[in-house]
N, C-alpha and C positions, 0 to 999 in steps of 0.2 A: 802571158807570166804564169806559169801553175805554182800551186802551193805545194810543196814538199808532204808526202803524207804525214802526220805524225805519229811516231813512235810510242808505243805504251811504256809509260815511264813506271818503275819501281819506287814502291811509297817507301818516303824517307823515312818516317817513323813505324817500328814494328808494330804490328798489330795488339800486342800484347801491352805493350807500353800506351799506345794509345785508347786500350780498353779500361786499364787503370786511372788514365787522368778523367776519362768521363765519369767513372765512378768517384770519382774524389769531389769532381765538380757537383754532380747530384747530394754529395753528402751536404756540400757547401751551402748547398740551396733549402737544404732542410733545415741546416744551424739556423739561417735568414729568417724562417717562418717565426720564432722566438722573441723576435725585436719587435718594437712596438714604433708611433710616430713622436716625434719630436712637438711638443706643445706649443714651442714658437714656430719654428720654419716647417715643419713637417717632414724634416730628415729621419733617419733610421737612429734608435736610440737599442739599447740592451734594457733588455727586463731586471735584470740585477741591478740597474740605476735605482737610485733612492727620489731622485725627481725626473719625470718624462722630458729631459733634454738631452738634446745630440751631443758630442764634444764638442761643439763649436761654439753652441748658445752657453754651455755650460763653462766655459772659458770667458767668455765674455761676460756672463755673469762675475763671475771670480774679479775680472779686471774692474768692472764698476762697484765693487764691494771696496776695492783697494783704492780707487779714486776718489771715493767719499769719504773713505777712511784718512786720508791726506789732506782733506779739504775742512775737514773741520777742527783741527788747529788753528790753522790759519783764521779761520772766522771766529773765534775765540779773542 
């Protein structure tokens, strides 16, 4: 058995749109350079944040505060 010779396929996405997508991705990569590492887990954080925590660690911290506040009246 022989394979059929493959025909040359036309690109599905036009070259202009492909180039625009590549430029958009490179712009996103430049924006990521302004991020820092989370002090707890090492994940990405934004520089604008007051604390060097990623969104997951920040949510866990808020959740822990709420748990502590709810336990205080029960102990008294």
